[in-house]
C-alpha positions as CSV (number, residue, x, y, z in Angstrom):
1,M,0.0,0.0,0.0
2,T,1.4,3.4,-1.0
3,L,1.5,6.4,1.3
4,K,-1.1,8.1,-0.8
5,E,-3.5,5.1,-0.4
6,K,-3.1,5.3,3.4
7,I,-4.3,8.9,3.5
8,V,-7.8,9.1,4.9
9,K,-10.2,11.0,2.7
10,I,-11.7,13.6,5.1
11,A,-14.9,15.5,3.9
12,I,-15.6,18.9,5.3
13,V,-19.1,20.0,6.3
14,T,-20.4,23.3,7.6
15,D,-23.6,25.3,7.8
16,S,-25.0,28.3,5.9
17,T,-23.9,30.8,8.5
18,C,-20.3,30.4,7.3
19,D,-20.8,33.0,4.6
20,L,-18.2,31.4,2.3
21,P,-18.6,32.5,-1.3
22,E,-20.0,29.8,-3.6
23,P,-16.8,29.6,-5.8
24,I,-14.8,28.6,-2.6
25,V,-17.4,26.1,-1.6
26,E,-17.3,24.5,-5.0
27,K,-13.5,24.6,-5.3
28,H,-13.0,22.6,-2.1
29,G,-16.1,20.4,-2.3
30,I,-17.4,21.7,1.0
31,T,-20.9,20.5,2.0
32,V,-23.0,23.4,3.3
33,I,-26.1,22.5,5.3
34,P,-28.7,25.3,5.3
35,L,-30.5,26.7,8.3
36,Y,-34.1,27.8,8.0
37,I,-35.7,31.2,7.8
38,N,-39.4,31.2,8.8
39,Q,-41.5,34.2,7.9
40,G,-45.2,33.9,8.7
41,E,-46.4,30.6,7.1
42,N,-43.4,30.5,4.8
43,S,-40.2,28.6,5.4
44,Y,-37.0,29.2,3.4
45,L,-33.8,27.3,3.2
46,D,-31.0,29.8,4.0
47,G,-29.0,30.5,0.9
48,V,-31.2,28.3,-1.3
49,D,-34.8,29.7,-1.6
50,M,-34.1,33.4,-1.5
51,T,-31.1,35.5,-2.6
52,R,-29.4,37.7,-0.1
53,A,-30.3,40.8,-2.0
54,E,-34.0,39.8,-2.1
55,F,-34.0,39.1,1.7
56,Y,-32.5,42.4,2.7
57,A,-34.8,44.3,0.4
58,K,-37.8,42.7,2.0
59,L,-36.6,42.5,5.6
60,P,-37.8,46.0,6.8
61,G,-41.3,45.2,5.7
62,F,-41.6,41.6,6.9
63,R,-44.6,41.2,9.3
64,P,-44.3,39.2,11.4
65,S,-40.5,39.4,11.7
66,P,-38.6,36.3,10.4
67,T,-37.4,33.7,12.8
68,T,-34.7,31.1,12.3
69,A,-34.4,27.4,13.0
70,T,-31.6,24.8,12.9
71,P,-31.5,21.7,10.7
72,S,-32.6,18.5,12.4
73,P,-30.1,15.6,13.2
74,E,-31.7,13.7,10.3
75,I,-30.6,16.4,7.9
76,F,-27.0,16.0,9.0
77,T,-27.3,12.2,8.7
78,Q,-28.5,12.5,5.2
79,A,-25.6,14.7,4.2
80,W,-23.1,12.5,5.8
81,N,-24.5,9.4,4.2
82,K,-24.0,11.0,0.8
83,L,-20.4,11.8,1.6
84,A,-19.8,8.2,2.8
85,D,-21.4,6.9,-0.4
86,A,-19.0,9.2,-2.4
87,G,-16.0,7.7,-0.7
88,A,-15.3,9.8,2.3
89,Q,-13.6,7.9,5.1
90,A,-14.1,10.5,7.8
91,I,-16.0,13.7,8.2
92,L,-15.2,17.0,10.0
93,S,-18.3,19.0,10.6
94,I,-17.6,22.6,11.6
95,H,-20.4,24.9,12.8
96,I,-21.4,28.3,14.2
97,S,-20.6,28.9,17.9
98,E,-22.9,27.0,20.2
99,K,-23.2,30.3,22.2
100,L,-25.1,31.7,19.2
101,S,-27.0,28.8,17.7
102,A,-28.2,25.3,18.6
103,T,-27.0,24.0,15.2
104,I,-23.9,22.3,16.5
105,N,-26.0,20.4,19.1
106,S,-28.1,19.0,16.3
107,A,-24.9,17.9,14.6
108,R,-23.7,16.3,17.8
109,V,-26.9,14.3,18.2
110,A,-26.5,13.0,14.7
111,A,-22.8,12.1,15.2
112,E,-23.6,10.0,18.2
113,Q,-25.9,7.9,16.1
114,F,-23.9,7.8,12.8
115,K,-21.8,4.6,12.6
116,R,-20.7,4.3,8.9
117,I,-17.6,6.5,9.2
118,P,-16.0,8.6,12.0
119,V,-17.5,12.1,12.4
120,T,-15.8,14.8,14.3
121,V,-18.0,17.8,15.2
122,L,-16.2,21.1,15.9
123,D,-17.5,24.3,17.4
124,S,-15.8,27.0,15.3
125,S,-16.3,29.5,18.2
126,Q,-17.3,32.0,15.5
127,L,-20.0,33.3,13.2
128,S,-20.2,34.5,9.6
129,L,-17.0,34.5,7.7
130,G,-15.1,33.8,10.9
131,V,-16.6,30.3,10.5
132,G,-15.8,30.4,6.8
133,F,-12.1,31.1,7.2
134,I,-11.8,28.1,9.6
135,V,-13.8,25.9,7.3
136,E,-11.7,26.9,4.3
137,R,-8.5,26.1,6.1
138,A,-9.8,22.7,7.1
139,A,-10.7,21.9,3.5
140,Q,-7.3,23.0,2.2
141,M,-5.5,20.8,4.7
142,A,-7.8,17.8,3.9
143,E,-7.0,18.2,0.2
144,L,-3.3,18.1,1.0
145,G,-3.8,14.8,2.9
146,H,-3.4,16.0,6.5
147,Q,-4.9,13.7,9.1
148,M,-7.7,14.7,11.4
149,E,-5.4,15.3,14.4
150,D,-3.2,17.7,12.5
151,I,-6.2,19.6,11.0
152,L,-7.7,20.0,14.5
153,S,-4.4,21.2,15.9
154,S,-4.0,23.8,13.2
155,L,-7.6,25.0,13.5
156,G,-7.2,25.4,17.3
157,D,-4.4,27.9,16.6
158,L,-6.4,29.6,13.9
159,M,-9.5,30.0,16.1
160,K,-7.5,31.9,18.7
161,R,-6.5,34.5,16.0
162,T,-9.9,34.8,14.3
163,Y,-12.1,37.8,15.1
164,V,-15.5,39.1,13.9
165,F,-16.7,42.5,14.9
166,A,-19.5,44.7,13.6
167,S,-21.7,47.7,14.3
168,L,-25.4,47.6,14.0
169,K,-27.5,50.5,12.7
170,T,-30.4,49.7,15.1
171,L,-31.4,47.5,18.0
172,E,-34.8,46.9,16.4
173,Y,-34.0,43.6,14.8
174,L,-32.5,42.2,18.0
175,R,-35.7,43.3,19.7
176,R,-38.0,41.7,17.0
177,S,-36.1,38.4,17.1
178,G,-36.4,38.2,20.9
179,R,-32.7,38.4,21.4
180,M,-32.9,41.4,23.8
181,N,-35.3,42.9,26.3
182,F,-38.0,45.1,24.6
183,A,-37.7,47.9,27.1
184,L,-34.0,48.0,26.7
185,A,-34.3,48.1,22.9
186,R,-36.7,51.1,23.0
187,F,-34.5,52.9,25.6
188,G,-31.5,52.3,23.4
189,E,-33.3,53.7,20.3
190,F,-34.3,56.8,22.2
191,L,-30.8,57.5,23.2
192,Q,-29.5,56.7,19.7
193,I,-27.3,54.0,21.1
194,K,-25.3,52.1,18.4
195,P,-24.5,48.5,19.4
196,L,-21.3,46.8,18.5
197,L,-20.8,43.0,18.5
198,H,-17.4,41.4,19.0
199,M,-16.6,37.6,18.7
200,N,-13.4,35.7,19.5
201,Q,-12.9,32.1,20.7
202,G,-16.6,31.8,21.5
203,N,-16.7,34.9,23.6
204,A,-19.5,37.1,22.2
205,T,-19.5,40.6,23.8
206,A,-21.6,43.6,23.2
207,H,-20.5,47.2,23.3
208,R,-22.4,50.5,23.0
209,V,-21.6,53.9,21.7
210,R,-23.8,56.9,21.1
211,T,-23.3,57.7,17.4
212,Q,-22.6,56.0,14.2
213,S,-19.3,57.9,13.8
214,K,-18.2,56.6,17.2
215,A,-19.2,53.1,16.2
216,T,-17.1,53.3,13.0
217,A,-14.2,54.6,15.0
218,R,-14.4,51.7,17.4
219,L,-14.4,49.2,14.6
220,L,-11.3,50.8,13.2
221,E,-9.6,50.8,16.6
222,W,-10.2,47.0,16.8
223,L,-8.9,46.6,13.3
224,A,-5.6,48.4,14.2
225,E,-5.3,46.5,17.4
226,Y,-5.3,43.0,15.8
227,A,-3.1,43.9,12.8
228,P,-1.2,42.6,10.9
229,Y,-3.4,40.1,9.1
230,E,-3.3,36.8,7.3
231,R,-6.9,37.3,6.1
232,L,-9.3,40.2,6.2
233,A,-12.8,40.7,4.8
234,I,-15.6,43.2,5.2
235,V,-19.0,41.7,6.1
236,H,-22.3,43.6,5.8
237,A,-26.1,43.2,5.8
238,G,-27.6,45.0,2.9
239,V,-25.3,48.1,2.7
240,Q,-22.9,47.4,-0.2
241,K,-22.1,51.0,-0.8
242,E,-21.1,51.6,2.8
243,A,-19.0,48.4,2.7
244,E,-17.2,49.8,-0.5
245,E,-16.5,53.1,1.3
246,M,-15.1,51.2,4.2
247,L,-12.9,49.2,1.9
248,K,-11.2,52.4,0.8
249,R,-10.3,53.2,4.4
250,V,-8.7,49.8,5.2
251,K,-6.9,48.7,2.1
252,E,-3.6,49.5,3.8
253,Y,-4.0,46.5,6.1
254,L,-3.5,44.0,3.2
255,P,-2.0,46.1,0.4
256,N,-0.9,43.1,-1.7
257,S,-4.1,41.0,-1.3
258,D,-7.8,41.4,-2.0
259,I,-10.1,42.3,0.9
260,P,-13.4,40.7,-0.2
261,I,-16.8,42.3,0.6
262,V,-19.3,39.6,1.7
263,Q,-23.0,40.1,2.4
264,I,-24.0,38.3,5.6
265,T,-26.3,35.4,5.2
266,P,-30.0,36.1,5.9
267,V,-30.2,33.7,8.8
268,L,-27.8,36.1,10.6
269,G,-29.3,39.2,9.1
270,A,-32.7,38.3,10.5
271,H,-31.2,39.1,14.0
272,L,-28.7,41.8,13.1
273,G,-30.8,43.8,10.7
274,V,-30.2,45.9,7.6
275,G,-27.1,48.0,8.1
276,A,-24.8,45.7,10.1
277,L,-21.2,46.4,8.9
278,G,-17.9,45.0,10.2
279,F,-14.9,42.8,9.7
280,A,-13.9,39.1,9.7
281,C,-10.2,38.6,10.1
282,I,-7.3,36.3,11.0
283,S,-4.6,38.1,12.9
284,S,-1.1,37.0,11.8
285,K,1.1,34.8,14.1
286,E,3.5,37.7,14.3
287,N,0.9,39.8,16.1
288,Q,0.5,37.0,18.7
289,A,4.2,36.8,19.6
C-alpha cells in the first residue's frame, strides 16, 4: 500500500452561517447544510430559496419578523451518508458557535448515532466569515492529505487568531427576534445607542456607543489592534455602498491582497438587521508573539 493510499479522505461539512462565497465552496467540495428562515407561514432554506439581495430588500417590511431554525439531526445524517457513499472515510463537521445557535447540538446528536464512518463535530467559536475562514483552512488541509489530528491542531491555533466584529444600525431587529429585552431596545433607540458586537474564541461581547461615527471609530480601533493580518474581509447586511466606502479606508492592512466584501447570510441578518457592517479577520502569528 502506498503512502497516498493510506491517506484518509476527510470530507468537510459546515452550515450556511459560514458566509463562504460559492466559488470557494465548489472549489474545495465543502458541504453546506442550510439553516431555516421562517416568515409567517413560509419557510425558506437559507442561501437556497431566496437570494441575499432579495432578503435584505424585503426585511424591513416583513410582518411578522422572520425567525430562524436549525436543521434536524436527520438532515446531518442524510448529508453525511451522501459523503460516505461518495468515498469519504471521515467527516469534519464545523459549525457556528454554540453560544449563538443550537446548530452544533443537532450535529452532535447526529454524530452519536452515525456509525458508517467517523464524524468529528467542531465548534468554530465564530460566526459568519469567521466560521468560513476556519472551514476553508480545514478543506485546504484535507485536500493536502493531512490527518484529522493535524487539522484540528491547526484549527485550534487559527481560532485563537480569528475575530469578527461589527456595528449595527439599530437595535430593532434584535428586539424583534427576541434576542434582547423590549424595554432596553426602546430605551436604546431613544438614546440613539449604536451597538457593537465582538466575537473571538466563543466569547460574544456587546459594546455600546452613542453615534454611528463613534461606532465606526471603534471598529477601526479594533482593526488596528489586531493587525497585521493573514486574512481580512468586510461583512455587511444590505449596505454594499457603505462596505465599499469602508474598503477604501482599510486597504492599507492588506495592500498586496484582495479584501473581499461579503454580504451576511439572511439567517444572521434576521437578527442583526439591515445596516450591520464590520470585519472578519485572522490576525497573523507575528501579532500574537
